[in-house]
N, C-alpha and C positions, 0 to 999 in steps of 0.2 A: 716919411714914407716908409710904406711897405715895401718888401724884398720883391713883391708881384706889379707893383709901380713902377720901382724902377729897371725890372728885367724887361717891363713894356716900354720905357722909353729908349733902352738901347735898341728894344729888337726893332722899333720901327713900323713900316709894312712889309716886314719879312714872315713868311708863316715859321708857327711856331715851328714846324722839321728843320727847314732851313736855319733859325735860327740855333736849333739843339746840335744839327750840325756843326757848325761855325764854333760854339763854344766848348764843343766835344765832349756831349753827352747824349743819351738817349731822347725821344722823343717822349719814350714814356714818363722819363724821367722829369723833365721839365712839367708834363704834364702833373707831375704830382708836386712839385712843387709849386707850380699855379695855384692846386685845390687846398695848398698848405697840409698836403699829406709828408711831406718831407719838408728836409732843409736842407738848401746847396751845402754841398760838400768838401772839399777838397780839389776833386776832379775839376767840381762848378767851377771853385774859383778858380783855379788855375788859368778855366780854360776862359771866363772873363777877363781876366788881368791880360790873357795872353790877346784876346781880340780886342778888348778895347782898353789898352793900355792908357790911353789919354784919359781915363773916366776912373784911372787906380783909385786916387785918394777917397770917393764918393763909393767906391768897392767894397772899401776897407773898414772904413767907416760904417758902412749902411750893415757890417757883418761882424764888426770886431769893440766899437763902441764902448765901453763903459755901461751899462744902465740900459745897452741894449736890447730886445728880447732873447737874441739870439748869440750876447757876448757869449763867448767860452764853447759854443755850442762845437765845434770840432775837433774834441776833445785833444789828442797830443797835438797837435794845431794851435797852439799861440800867438798873440801878436808878435813874440817874439821873431817864430819862423817868418814873418814879412816884413819888419821895419828892414830899412836899407834896401837896396834892389839887388833881387836874385833871377838868376837865368833859370832857368830848365833843368841843370844840372846846381840848383843851389850855391852859384858863387855869388859873388859881390859884388856890385859894383855895375852889373849888366842893367839898362834900361827897365825898369817897372815892370818882370814879370816873376811870378812863384816858380 
């Protein structure tokens, strides 16, 4: 599954601008992700996990699974940064948000 297909499944009937706002990124950034010009960064990852905690495993698998096209694309953000449950302050034990 591509990132674009996955984002479409999350977005549903929502307008692009509304979806971008919901996950905390600009409409321009979302368009760049859809066009393949940009890869979702930390801010997008956090926004997706915050807005769609029920899809946590799918989000992380798509972005971090070894062998995926984008494994390790987050630079300093590695799989260990999102293993376990973190809240926005980075405390372990909170429900599924980075």
